[in-house]
Structures are given as structure tokens and as C-alpha cells.
N, C-alpha and C positions, 0 to 999 in steps of 0.2 A: 504493499499499500504505500509506504513512504518513497518507493522508487518511482512512483507516478507523481511525486510531488513537483518536480520540474515541469512536467507537461502541463499539469493543471495550473501551475504558476504562470507559464507562458500563455495559456489560453485566457487566464484572467487579465493579464497584462494587456492583450489584444483587445478584449472586450471593454476594458476600462480606460484605454488610452484617450478616446474622445472625451469621455465623461470628465476625466481629470482637467483637460484643457478648457472645458466649457463652464466649469462651475466656479470660476473666479468671483469673489464677492466684490461689491462696490469698495469695500474697505481694503481690497487687496488681498483678502483672504480666500479660502477655498474650503468647501464642504468636503468632509471626509466621513464615510462609514468605517466600520472596523475593518472590513475586508480592504477598503481602499487604502488605509493606513498600512496594512500588511503589504500590499502590492507596492506602495511607495518605498517602504523600507527595504524590499528585495531589489529595488532599483538603486537606492541611494545609500544604504547603510555600509559603512566601511568594511565591517567584518564579512558581509556578504560579498562585496567586491573582492576582497582578498581571497575568499574561498573559491571564487570563479577563477582567479588568477592561479590559484593552487592546481585547479583542473587543467588549465592551459599549460602549466609547468610540467604536469604529469604527461600530457600529450607530448611535449617537446622531448621528454625523457625516453618515451616509446621510440620516437623517431631517432634520437641519439643511439639507443641501443640497437635498433634495426640497421643502422648505418654501418655497424661493424661487419655485417655480413656482406656488404657491397664491395665491389672492387676497390682497393686502395692504390692509388698511383702517387708515387713520390719522384721528384727530380733532384739530381745532385750535380753540383758544378764546383770544381776546386781549381785553384791556381796556387803555384808554388814558385817563388824566385829563389833559387839555390845560389845565394850570393857567395857561398863557400862550398865548392863542389868537392866531394871527397875523392881521394886518389887511392890507387892500389898498384902493386908491382906485378907485371905479368911478362914472363920470358925476359926479365932483366930490364924492362922498360916500365916507366911510370906512366899510367893511363888514368883519365877521369872516369868516374862511374856516374853516368847520367849527363844531362844538358842543364843549362842554366835555368830554362823555363820549363816548367811541367804543367800541363793543363789536362783536365778531364771533365766530361759532361755525360750525363746518362739519365735514363728514366727507368724505374722498377715499378712493376705491377704485381700486386699480391691479391690473390682471391681465396678467401676461406672456403674450404671445402666441407670439413667436419670439425666441429667443436661442440661437444655435448652441453657445456656450460652456456654457450652463446644462445642455443635454442630455448633452454630453460629461462635464460635472462630476459628473451624476448617476451616469453609468456608472463614472467614475473612483472615486467614493466607495464603490460597491460592490466594486471591485477592491481598494480600500484595506482594506475590511473582510476580503476574502479573504487579503490580505497579513498582517493581524493574526492571523488564524486560523492561518496557516502558522508564523508566529512563535511563537505559543502552542505549536504542535506541536514546534517545535524546542526550546523550553524544557523541554517535558515529556520529550523524548528525552534531553536533558542531564541532567535530574534522574534518570530511570531509570538513566542510565550511573553517575551519582555514587552513587545507592543501591545499585545491583548491586555496585559495586566495594567500597563500605563493608561490605556484607552479607558478601561473600566474605572481606574482611580479618578480620571478626569470627570467622567460621567457622575460618580458619586460626589465629587467635590462640587460640581455645578449644582447638584441637588441640596448640598449643605449651604451653598451661598444663597440659594433661592429661600431655603428654610430660614437662614439668619435674617435676610431682607424682610420676609414676612413677619418674623418675630419682632423685629425692630419697628415695623409699621404698626403692628397691634399694640406694642407698648407705647409708641408715640400717641396713638389714639387714646389709649387708656390714660396716659399722662395728662393729655389735654382735658379729657373728661374729669379727672380728679382734681385738677386745678380749678375748673369752673365750680365743681361741687364745693371745693374748699373756699372760693370766693363767695359762694352763696351760703356758706355756713353749714353745709350738709357733709362736710369731711374735714379732717385735721391735718395739720401741716405734717404729722407723721405719715399719713397716708400718701401725701405728695412726695415726701423723701423716700418712702419705700419703693414707689414706682419709679422715681428718678434714679435710684441705684440700679433697679433692673434694666432701665433704659440705657444707662451708661455701659453696663455690662454687655448689653446687647450690641451696642455700637462696637465695642472691642471684639466681640464674637464675630460680627460681620467683617471686619478688617482681617482678623485671623483666618476666616473662611476664604476671603478673596485672596490672601496671600498664598494660602494652600492650593487653591485652584491655579493660580499663576505659576507656582513652582511645578505642580503636577503636569501642567500643560508644556512647561519647558522640558520636563523629562520625557514626555511623549515624543516631542519633536526630536529630542536627542536620540531616543530608541529608533525613531524613523530615519535618522540621517538628514533631518531638515534643519536648515538654520533656525536659530532661536528667534531671529527677528521677523520670521514669516508668520502671518496670521492664519489660523485654521478654526473651523467650526465643525463640531462633531454632530453627526446626523442620527446616530443610532439611539434608541431609547431603552432604558433599563427594563421597562415592563415587558418588552418582547423577548427577554432572555428566559430560556427554559431550564430549570434547575432539576427536573425530575425525568430526565431522558433515560435512554437505555443503558448508559454507562453507569448510572447509579443503581439501576435495578439488576443489572447482569453481573456475575462474577466471572465471566469467561473473557479472557484475553490471551494474546499469543506473545511470547517473547520475541518472536521474529518481527513483530509489528514496531518494535522499538529499533530506531536507527543505531543505537549504540551496540545492540546485539548483532544486527547484520554487519556493522563495521568490524566487530571483533572476529566474525566469521571470516571476513576478508583478510584480516591481519593473520589469521591462522593459516589460511591458504598461502599467503605470501611467505610466511616463515617456512612452510613446508617446501615451497619451491626454492627458497634460499638454501635449505638442506640439500635438496636434489642438485642444485648447481654446484655446491661444494662437493658432493659425491662425484659429480661428472668431472671435476678436476682430475681425477685418477685416470681418466681415459685420454688416449693419445689425441693431438690435434693434427689435422692435415690442411695443407695450404698449397696453392699453385703459384709459382713465381715465374716471372718473364722479366727480362733485362735486356737493354740495348743501350751502348754507351760508346763515346769517343774517348781515346786517351792518346796523349803525345807528349813529345818534348822537343825543344829546340833551343838554339843559342841566339836566335834573332827574335827580339820582342815583337816585331811586326808580324811574325807568324804564329803567334800564341793563340789567335782565334781562327786559325785556318784548319778546321776540322775536315780533313779530307785524307783519303788513303793515298799518301805520297811517299811512303817510306819512313817518314818521321812521326807522322800521325796515323793512327789505325783505329778501326772500329771493331766492336765485339758485341756479342749477344748470347743469351742462353734462356732456355725455358726449362722448368723442372717442378719437381714436388719436394715439399719440406714437411717431414714427419717430426713432430715433437712428442717424446715419450717421457712422461714424468716418472722418475725413479725413486727419489727419496728427497723430502723436503724437511726432515727433522721432525716428522709427525705433526706439522702444522695443520694440514687438512684433517687429520684424525681428531685433533682437539677442537677444531673449528665446528665439526660435526657434532661433537659431543656438546658443545655449547648450544648448537641449534636444537638438540633434543631437550635440553634443560629449558630452553626458552619455550618450547612447545608445551612443556609441562606447565610453565607458568601461565601460558594462555588457557590451558585447560582449567586451571584453578580460578582464573579470571572469569571464565564462563559460569562456573558455579556461583562465584561471588556476585556476579551481575545478575543472575537469575534470582537469587536471594534478595538482592537490593531492589529488583524490580517488584518482586512479590511484596516487600515491605512498603515501597512507594505506593503501590496500588491500595494496599490495605489502609495505610494511613490517610491517604488522600481521599479514599471512599468513606472512610470514617469521619474525617474532618468535614466533607461536604454534606454528609448526612446530618451531622451535629449542627452544622451552620445553617442548613435549610430549616431544621426544626427550630433554631433559635430566631430565624428570620420570621417564621410564622408567629412565634410568641411575641416578638417585638412589633410586628404588625398589629396583633390584637392589643397590646399594651398601648400603642399609639392611638388606636381608635378609641380605647377607653379614656385615656388622658384627654383627648379631644372633647369627648362628651362631658367630662368632668369640668374642663375649662369653660366650655359654652354654657353649662349650667350655672357655674359660679359667676360668670359674667352677666347672665340674665338677672340672677338673684341681686347682685350688686347694683344693676341699673334700676331694678324695682325697689330698691331700698330695704331689702330683707336679707341681704348678704353684706359680708365685710370686704373691705379693700384687700386685707390680708388673704383671704380666701382666693380672690381673683389672681393675686400675684403668686401665690404658691401653686395654684392650678396651672398658670401659664408657665412657670418654671418647670413643673412636672411635665407638661405637654412637650416643651422644647427638649428636655432630656430624653423623653420617649421617642421623639423623632431622630435625635442624634443616635441614640441606641439603635434605632431601626436601620439608619443609613450605615452604621458600623457593621451590623450584622449583615447587611446587604453586601458591604465590601468584602467581608470575609467569605461570603458564599460565592461571589464572583471569582475571587482568587482561587479558592478551593475547587471550583469547577474547572478552571484552566489547568490547575496541577493534576487534577485527576485525568483529564483528556490527555495530557502529555504523558502521565504514567501509563496509561493503556495503549498509547502509541496512535491516537487518532487526532492529535492536535495539528 
């Protein structure tokens, strides 16, 4: 399922490209659904870009490894000025050995015919590319998780700002009413002061909520790879989020759905190929070799580049096979293979550890989501009850049968109930994302 992530992402990019360009706001901002923020992050986030570059590097490595099996052509040119020519004695006479100037030029072609480690290396390079692709998918999943959590955080903080604004407006209205009643002798200065304290606290609460919203918006843009100065507007609504889907009801999940498990499988395959490649180093290697060159010597500098068969300069060439047979390397290959075996045992242990870790993550995140959904329902009920108490207290006060203190306390309880509700909502949203990641469907 994770292996189809790139395809689905590409399709989403294609379908959303026009929408992204068309939704610019008059203020210079842009509308973003959750899906659009994820798509934007996949295009602009630095970690995703680097993961894509890692895949390109892996492709280049495949071509680099494959090139070893292609014909290798090398040219050689040499020039020597024998400013002191050695002499020898022959039949009682002193003669010079060689000429003042020696020149040679040639070209050699080598073609690999058989090398067991080469063919295994080519396959290993392709597996390495597959591993880079899976690591890229893992990076994208992590970015999707971070963006989703940040998006939900902004949505909840927007609700808290709305709540704080509404609370401030209510207290402002209550404060004005209380002052009028005080001026007409129906309330005491203590009543006014009590509401004034609540009003001042509400102003501070609104500033704090607005600050949290601003910071969480900055964090969302950071996770998306968007400049902080850009303006965005979120279009998704919290009410449309389902907390009771199949992931909460079902206990069935597959380890293979987790990209970490799939990547570890690829790492094991890569290590197995590495061990096979080291074993192949015991086998002989066979290459074809061809050479053609000019060599010569002269005492005249102007003839140094006269590559022609004229008695002084001559050409030569050969073709042949070169067989290299490894005999003894001080047991280097033996110990390298032993190391590979131990590394494979480590990977086996990592599989068990990863499986246990996935089981733990799923169990914890499912339990956390279940608890947070139950807590959300309780806080919803508490919020509704607190609202009714506040409305009744306000009616009684306006009719002169209730006290100002009851209204202030009821309003404070209602505000706290709404705050508790949104905190529970945030927990449920985060736990939902973590469970989706744990079972491998994020």
C-alpha cells in the first residue's frame, strides 16, 4: 500500500495544480484543505526534496556500477629526454645504450568477460535504489504526519480564539449591564469589580489564544516548507472528522504496511547480496585485452613526433585474455564474510524488535484514541450542561432573582468547560493521526 504512495501523490498534484493557482485571496493568502497542505509540503519541504535527490543519487550509482562492465579504453603517451645516455663496452668499444629522445603512444582496450562480484554488484545497486525509494516514502509519511498534526493544531486554536472572543463579548455585555444596574442602585460596586476582573482576565485570555494561533500557524507553514511571511486560510472543518472509523474497531493490521518494515526487508536483501559479492571474490576474473602503440627513439628533437615505421620508430599491437586467480589474501575475505553473517543476525533481531515495537505502538495509540474519544464525549456533555447553567443564571440575574456572583461563576465554568472540550478534541485528533500511522494507513 505504501509503495503506491508516489503514484497517488502524483495524481493528487496533477488534480490540485490548477486549484492551488486559482485560490489566491485578496489579502495575498491562499485557501488550504488538509490534503492541499500535504501536497504543498511534498513539493516544497526540504526533507522531501533531499529524499528525492537520494533516489537520483541511487540511480546514478546503478549507472556507475553498470559502467564497470562496459569496454574500458585508456590512452598512454610518454616522452623522455635522456640528457645523460648510459654507455657500455662491447668488443672493446664504448657504445651508447639508446637515443637522446624516446617517445611512445598507444591505446589499450579492456573488456570484462567474467567477474562474479560485478554481476552481484549490479543487482545490489538496484536494491540500493529500491531502499532509497522506501526511505523517501518514509520521509514523506513523517512529513504528512507532522503537517496533519500542525493543521489540526491550527484548527483547534482557531476555535479557541473564537471561544475567547465570544467570552470577552459576553463579559463586556455583562459588565455594561452591571454598571447600569449599579448606577440605578440595583447592584453593588463589588458586583461591578467582580465582573471587571473576569473581563480583564478574558482580555488576557484572548491575547494568549491569538498568540498560540499565530505560533501554530507559523509551525504549520514551517512543516509545509512555506515561507513564514505567506498568508494562508484553512478550509477544513473539525466537525467533518470521523473518530470512529474502522481503524478503531478493527485489531487487524499487517507489519508489511509499515514502510519501516518494508525498508528493513530491503536492507536485509542488500546485506545478503553484499555477502554473495564477497564470496564471489574467491572466483577468478576474466578480461579481454587489446593494445596498439607506437614506440621509438631518435637523436633529433624534430623527429620525436614522427610516428612511422621508418627504422627508428615502430608500431606494435596485441590482443589477449587476462585471467586473475585469487590465491591467498591473508583470510581477508573470510573475515569479511563472517562479519556479513553477524550483520544479518543483527537484522533478524531488528525484525523482531520492530514487530514488537509496532504492536506496542498500535496498542498504545488505539487505547489513547479510545480514551480520548470517550473523554471528548464527556467534555461535550459537560459543555452543554455548563451552557445551560450559565444561561439560567443570566436569566435569573436579569429578572432580579439571582446574584451577580452566580452569573460570573457560571460563565467561568462554561468557559472552562469549552476549553476542556477543545483540549480533549485536540488529543483525539492527534491520537487519530498516530493510530493511522501505527497501522500503516497514514
